[in-house]
PyMOL CGO cylinders between C-alpha atoms (Angstrom):
from pymol import cmd
from pymol.cgo import CYLINDER

trace = [
    CYLINDER, 12.87, 52.51, -28.37, 10.84, 55.69, -28.30, 0.3, 1, 1, 1, 1, 1, 1,
    CYLINDER, 10.84, 55.69, -28.30, 11.10, 58.22, -31.09, 0.3, 1, 1, 1, 1, 1, 1,
    CYLINDER, 11.10, 58.22, -31.09, 12.91, 60.62, -28.75, 0.3, 1, 1, 1, 1, 1, 1,
    CYLINDER, 12.91, 60.62, -28.75, 15.50, 57.93, -27.92, 0.3, 1, 1, 1, 1, 1, 1,
    CYLINDER, 15.50, 57.93, -27.92, 15.99, 57.25, -31.63, 0.3, 1, 1, 1, 1, 1, 1,
    CYLINDER, 15.99, 57.25, -31.63, 16.47, 60.96, -32.27, 0.3, 1, 1, 1, 1, 1, 1,
    CYLINDER, 16.47, 60.96, -32.27, 19.10, 61.13, -29.51, 0.3, 1, 1, 1, 1, 1, 1,
    CYLINDER, 19.10, 61.13, -29.51, 20.91, 58.13, -31.03, 0.3, 1, 1, 1, 1, 1, 1,
    CYLINDER, 20.91, 58.13, -31.03, 20.91, 59.75, -34.48, 0.3, 1, 1, 1, 1, 1, 1,
    CYLINDER, 20.91, 59.75, -34.48, 22.20, 63.04, -33.04, 0.3, 1, 1, 1, 1, 1, 1,
    CYLINDER, 22.20, 63.04, -33.04, 25.01, 61.20, -31.26, 0.3, 1, 1, 1, 1, 1, 1,
    CYLINDER, 25.01, 61.20, -31.26, 25.94, 59.27, -34.41, 0.3, 1, 1, 1, 1, 1, 1,
    CYLINDER, 25.94, 59.27, -34.41, 25.94, 62.39, -36.60, 0.3, 1, 1, 1, 1, 1, 1,
    CYLINDER, 25.94, 62.39, -36.60, 27.97, 64.36, -34.01, 0.3, 1, 1, 1, 1, 1, 1,
    CYLINDER, 27.97, 64.36, -34.01, 30.73, 61.72, -34.25, 0.3, 1, 1, 1, 1, 1, 1,
    CYLINDER, 30.73, 61.72, -34.25, 30.86, 61.95, -38.04, 0.3, 1, 1, 1, 1, 1, 1,
    CYLINDER, 30.86, 61.95, -38.04, 33.27, 64.25, -39.87, 0.3, 1, 1, 1, 1, 1, 1,
    CYLINDER, 33.27, 64.25, -39.87, 31.14, 66.31, -42.26, 0.3, 1, 1, 1, 1, 1, 1,
    CYLINDER, 31.14, 66.31, -42.26, 33.70, 69.03, -42.97, 0.3, 1, 1, 1, 1, 1, 1,
    CYLINDER, 33.70, 69.03, -42.97, 34.08, 67.98, -46.62, 0.3, 1, 1, 1, 1, 1, 1,
    CYLINDER, 34.08, 67.98, -46.62, 30.46, 66.92, -47.13, 0.3, 1, 1, 1, 1, 1, 1,
    CYLINDER, 30.46, 66.92, -47.13, 28.53, 69.06, -49.62, 0.3, 1, 1, 1, 1, 1, 1,
    CYLINDER, 28.53, 69.06, -49.62, 25.09, 70.38, -48.73, 0.3, 1, 1, 1, 1, 1, 1,
    CYLINDER, 25.09, 70.38, -48.73, 22.69, 67.59, -47.83, 0.3, 1, 1, 1, 1, 1, 1,
    CYLINDER, 22.69, 67.59, -47.83, 19.15, 67.79, -46.47, 0.3, 1, 1, 1, 1, 1, 1,
    CYLINDER, 19.15, 67.79, -46.47, 17.35, 64.52, -45.84, 0.3, 1, 1, 1, 1, 1, 1,
    CYLINDER, 17.35, 64.52, -45.84, 13.99, 64.05, -44.21, 0.3, 1, 1, 1, 1, 1, 1,
    CYLINDER, 13.99, 64.05, -44.21, 13.58, 60.72, -42.41, 0.3, 1, 1, 1, 1, 1, 1,
    CYLINDER, 13.58, 60.72, -42.41, 10.09, 59.31, -41.98, 0.3, 1, 1, 1, 1, 1, 1,
    CYLINDER, 10.09, 59.31, -41.98, 9.98, 56.55, -39.38, 0.3, 1, 1, 1, 1, 1, 1,
    CYLINDER, 9.98, 56.55, -39.38, 6.88, 54.40, -39.62, 0.3, 1, 1, 1, 1, 1, 1,
    CYLINDER, 6.88, 54.40, -39.62, 5.26, 52.18, -37.02, 0.3, 1, 1, 1, 1, 1, 1,
    CYLINDER, 5.26, 52.18, -37.02, 4.22, 52.51, -33.39, 0.3, 1, 1, 1, 1, 1, 1,
    CYLINDER, 4.22, 52.51, -33.39, 7.11, 54.76, -32.30, 0.3, 1, 1, 1, 1, 1, 1,
    CYLINDER, 7.11, 54.76, -32.30, 7.32, 56.60, -35.61, 0.3, 1, 1, 1, 1, 1, 1,
    CYLINDER, 7.32, 56.60, -35.61, 7.96, 60.24, -36.35, 0.3, 1, 1, 1, 1, 1, 1,
    CYLINDER, 7.96, 60.24, -36.35, 9.69, 62.65, -38.69, 0.3, 1, 1, 1, 1, 1, 1,
    CYLINDER, 9.69, 62.65, -38.69, 13.09, 64.31, -38.45, 0.3, 1, 1, 1, 1, 1, 1,
    CYLINDER, 13.09, 64.31, -38.45, 15.67, 65.74, -40.79, 0.3, 1, 1, 1, 1, 1, 1,
    CYLINDER, 15.67, 65.74, -40.79, 19.41, 65.77, -41.05, 0.3, 1, 1, 1, 1, 1, 1,
    CYLINDER, 19.41, 65.77, -41.05, 21.03, 68.77, -42.68, 0.3, 1, 1, 1, 1, 1, 1,
    CYLINDER, 21.03, 68.77, -42.68, 24.69, 69.17, -43.54, 0.3, 1, 1, 1, 1, 1, 1,
    CYLINDER, 24.69, 69.17, -43.54, 25.57, 72.75, -44.39, 0.3, 1, 1, 1, 1, 1, 1,
    CYLINDER, 25.57, 72.75, -44.39, 28.86, 74.66, -44.24, 0.3, 1, 1, 1, 1, 1, 1,
    CYLINDER, 28.86, 74.66, -44.24, 30.68, 71.70, -42.66, 0.3, 1, 1, 1, 1, 1, 1,
    CYLINDER, 30.68, 71.70, -42.66, 28.18, 71.32, -39.81, 0.3, 1, 1, 1, 1, 1, 1,
    CYLINDER, 28.18, 71.32, -39.81, 25.43, 68.75, -39.29, 0.3, 1, 1, 1, 1, 1, 1,
    CYLINDER, 25.43, 68.75, -39.29, 22.16, 69.21, -37.48, 0.3, 1, 1, 1, 1, 1, 1,
    CYLINDER, 22.16, 69.21, -37.48, 19.33, 66.84, -36.62, 0.3, 1, 1, 1, 1, 1, 1,
    CYLINDER, 19.33, 66.84, -36.62, 15.91, 68.32, -35.90, 0.3, 1, 1, 1, 1, 1, 1,
    CYLINDER, 15.91, 68.32, -35.90, 12.47, 66.75, -35.28, 0.3, 1, 1, 1, 1, 1, 1,
    CYLINDER, 12.47, 66.75, -35.28, 10.67, 68.57, -38.09, 0.3, 1, 1, 1, 1, 1, 1,
    CYLINDER, 10.67, 68.57, -38.09, 9.72, 68.09, -41.72, 0.3, 1, 1, 1, 1, 1, 1,
    CYLINDER, 9.72, 68.09, -41.72, 12.10, 69.66, -44.24, 0.3, 1, 1, 1, 1, 1, 1,
    CYLINDER, 12.10, 69.66, -44.24, 10.20, 71.01, -47.23, 0.3, 1, 1, 1, 1, 1, 1,
    CYLINDER, 10.20, 71.01, -47.23, 13.23, 71.96, -49.37, 0.3, 1, 1, 1, 1, 1, 1,
    CYLINDER, 13.23, 71.96, -49.37, 14.98, 68.61, -48.94, 0.3, 1, 1, 1, 1, 1, 1,
    CYLINDER, 14.98, 68.61, -48.94, 17.31, 66.73, -51.24, 0.3, 1, 1, 1, 1, 1, 1,
    CYLINDER, 17.31, 66.73, -51.24, 15.33, 63.55, -50.59, 0.3, 1, 1, 1, 1, 1, 1,
    CYLINDER, 15.33, 63.55, -50.59, 13.13, 61.79, -48.08, 0.3, 1, 1, 1, 1, 1, 1,
    CYLINDER, 13.13, 61.79, -48.08, 13.63, 58.26, -46.82, 0.3, 1, 1, 1, 1, 1, 1,
    CYLINDER, 13.63, 58.26, -46.82, 10.90, 56.18, -45.21, 0.3, 1, 1, 1, 1, 1, 1,
    CYLINDER, 10.90, 56.18, -45.21, 11.33, 53.00, -43.21, 0.3, 1, 1, 1, 1, 1, 1,
    CYLINDER, 11.33, 53.00, -43.21, 10.37, 51.19, -40.04, 0.3, 1, 1, 1, 1, 1, 1,
    CYLINDER, 10.37, 51.19, -40.04, 12.25, 52.10, -36.87, 0.3, 1, 1, 1, 1, 1, 1,
    CYLINDER, 12.25, 52.10, -36.87, 13.79, 48.65, -36.35, 0.3, 1, 1, 1, 1, 1, 1,
    CYLINDER, 13.79, 48.65, -36.35, 15.16, 48.61, -39.90, 0.3, 1, 1, 1, 1, 1, 1,
    CYLINDER, 15.16, 48.61, -39.90, 16.49, 52.16, -39.56, 0.3, 1, 1, 1, 1, 1, 1,
    CYLINDER, 16.49, 52.16, -39.56, 18.37, 51.15, -36.40, 0.3, 1, 1, 1, 1, 1, 1,
    CYLINDER, 18.37, 51.15, -36.40, 19.86, 48.18, -38.27, 0.3, 1, 1, 1, 1, 1, 1,
    CYLINDER, 19.86, 48.18, -38.27, 20.89, 50.56, -41.06, 0.3, 1, 1, 1, 1, 1, 1,
    CYLINDER, 20.89, 50.56, -41.06, 22.62, 52.87, -38.55, 0.3, 1, 1, 1, 1, 1, 1,
    CYLINDER, 22.62, 52.87, -38.55, 24.35, 49.94, -36.86, 0.3, 1, 1, 1, 1, 1, 1,
    CYLINDER, 24.35, 49.94, -36.86, 25.68, 48.67, -40.19, 0.3, 1, 1, 1, 1, 1, 1,
    CYLINDER, 25.68, 48.67, -40.19, 23.57, 45.51, -40.03, 0.3, 1, 1, 1, 1, 1, 1,
    CYLINDER, 23.57, 45.51, -40.03, 21.41, 46.42, -43.04, 0.3, 1, 1, 1, 1, 1, 1,
    CYLINDER, 21.41, 46.42, -43.04, 22.84, 47.34, -46.43, 0.3, 1, 1, 1, 1, 1, 1,
    CYLINDER, 22.84, 47.34, -46.43, 21.06, 50.46, -47.75, 0.3, 1, 1, 1, 1, 1, 1,
    CYLINDER, 21.06, 50.46, -47.75, 21.09, 49.28, -51.38, 0.3, 1, 1, 1, 1, 1, 1,
    CYLINDER, 21.09, 49.28, -51.38, 19.63, 45.90, -50.41, 0.3, 1, 1, 1, 1, 1, 1,
    CYLINDER, 19.63, 45.90, -50.41, 17.05, 47.62, -48.18, 0.3, 1, 1, 1, 1, 1, 1,
    CYLINDER, 17.05, 47.62, -48.18, 16.01, 49.85, -51.10, 0.3, 1, 1, 1, 1, 1, 1,
    CYLINDER, 16.01, 49.85, -51.10, 15.80, 47.04, -53.66, 0.3, 1, 1, 1, 1, 1, 1,
    CYLINDER, 15.80, 47.04, -53.66, 13.76, 44.84, -51.30, 0.3, 1, 1, 1, 1, 1, 1,
    CYLINDER, 13.76, 44.84, -51.30, 11.33, 47.63, -50.40, 0.3, 1, 1, 1, 1, 1, 1,
    CYLINDER, 11.33, 47.63, -50.40, 12.44, 48.02, -46.77, 0.3, 1, 1, 1, 1, 1, 1,
    CYLINDER, 12.44, 48.02, -46.77, 13.62, 51.55, -47.55, 0.3, 1, 1, 1, 1, 1, 1,
    CYLINDER, 13.62, 51.55, -47.55, 11.65, 53.95, -49.72, 0.3, 1, 1, 1, 1, 1, 1,
    CYLINDER, 11.65, 53.95, -49.72, 13.25, 57.04, -51.24, 0.3, 1, 1, 1, 1, 1, 1,
    CYLINDER, 13.25, 57.04, -51.24, 11.49, 60.11, -52.57, 0.3, 1, 1, 1, 1, 1, 1,
    CYLINDER, 11.49, 60.11, -52.57, 13.75, 62.48, -54.48, 0.3, 1, 1, 1, 1, 1, 1,
    CYLINDER, 13.75, 62.48, -54.48, 17.46, 62.22, -55.28, 0.3, 1, 1, 1, 1, 1, 1,
    CYLINDER, 17.46, 62.22, -55.28, 18.61, 58.61, -54.87, 0.3, 1, 1, 1, 1, 1, 1,
    CYLINDER, 18.61, 58.61, -54.87, 22.27, 59.70, -54.90, 0.3, 1, 1, 1, 1, 1, 1,
    CYLINDER, 22.27, 59.70, -54.90, 21.67, 61.98, -51.91, 0.3, 1, 1, 1, 1, 1, 1,
    CYLINDER, 21.67, 61.98, -51.91, 19.97, 59.09, -50.10, 0.3, 1, 1, 1, 1, 1, 1,
    CYLINDER, 19.97, 59.09, -50.10, 23.13, 57.02, -50.63, 0.3, 1, 1, 1, 1, 1, 1,
    CYLINDER, 23.13, 57.02, -50.63, 25.28, 59.88, -49.27, 0.3, 1, 1, 1, 1, 1, 1,
    CYLINDER, 25.28, 59.88, -49.27, 22.96, 60.00, -46.27, 0.3, 1, 1, 1, 1, 1, 1,
    CYLINDER, 22.96, 60.00, -46.27, 23.34, 56.28, -45.60, 0.3, 1, 1, 1, 1, 1, 1,
    CYLINDER, 23.34, 56.28, -45.60, 27.14, 56.69, -45.51, 0.3, 1, 1, 1, 1, 1, 1,
    CYLINDER, 27.14, 56.69, -45.51, 26.73, 59.60, -43.11, 0.3, 1, 1, 1, 1, 1, 1,
    CYLINDER, 26.73, 59.60, -43.11, 24.75, 57.64, -40.51, 0.3, 1, 1, 1, 1, 1, 1,
    CYLINDER, 24.75, 57.64, -40.51, 26.74, 54.40, -40.66, 0.3, 1, 1, 1, 1, 1, 1,
]
cmd.load_cgo(trace, "trace")
């Protein structure tokens, strides 16, 4: 899957998620590997957006390989297990990273 296809999949997933009661959340996602890239997901005022840029004032940043990120989105990889086994790295607020994982599942 190309990075652009992954971004489209994330946008579709986030668009289907009810974020009306979600507090502010800004997470930068760093995808490593051959088809890697950077994007962010921001939830603000009950609306979510996904953009292919770095987010400097983020709540946290998560880093993982594309294949593992897809498994996380598909519910085939537990985020806590991924973090404790080193498949998922978090920089910043770990609680916000957990909120993010619930958002994309």
